[in-house]
C-alpha angles and dihedrals in degrees: 000000000000113000115239115247115239111223125184120215101177094154092057093047090048093053092045090053091048092050091051090050091048092052091050089050092048092052091051095048104113117248095217091057093049093045090049091053092050090050095046093050094044096194115201124187115234095191093244091138091214090130087062094064135077089237089075105018125033098214144333108251115209125218114216091260089052092050092055091051095045094049089057089055098041122347090197093056095087135077134175110284111255126248097052111217102218144015123197125218090265091061099255118140129217128205133181099235150323133291134202117268119246130221120245090265091057097252123128115276089238097051116107122175089340092307130108113242092202098037095142091050099035119143121274096254090055089054096055100032130152089023117084139161116206142103116266137165117253126216090282093052096252112142116220141139115294122198106173132050124208093010110198092358097099141357125029131275143216094044113159102255121189116243090240091054092050091049091051092049091050093050095047092046092048090050090052095049092047092050091048093051091046089053090050090050091049089049095051091047092049091050092050091052093045093048093047093048093049101036092245132147139186111262114190094192091057090046092053096044096050093044089055091053092044094053090052090054093247098125148009124247124235102214127185108208120200119230134159089276095051128260124351119197115232126181107214125197123194116226109221115210112243 
């Protein structure tokens, strides 16, 4: 009988543990404090559409429910989310979900004359933005809770928001952040099972080498993208600017 190969995947297990801790911390974050922050900031959208561009936001990550909705609108509007989490020893990459494609100018594929063409069916992150509720490192490296994205970069502040509106924003934002973390946890668990069953492991050296080649346009990437139904294989080509 062939002996099973023991493969360590400490990085995956560490990130899984961190995501579970984050979810626990999120659930324990007091509603009154979050609602108070939202009310004090009083964010008001000015329809500048800056948040819909790569200049201000790197990408629009899609929850699995968002992916289903977007594919009904335009199946070609999605692409593997950037910053792939893992790469196995065979050079295959793994990422936790999809993102919306961008136009050549860096704006969202659904942005037209500073207006969203799918506003009523826009992704979850677009609905709660710029409000957020997760731990993130600041410029000094200190990790703490962050509640607002792009502070002072767009929109206006100190509007007089009603208590009921602040409560609704807090609830929707919390629901998004919980769904995001649960998707990340499911992804890490799925990667662990897949790696164990196929004697695979994350190899950072392979990740770095192939990414260098990819960014020069010398190769395509084989990316396994996580969705609610498991992993979907996506062949990704990098377009090199001429």
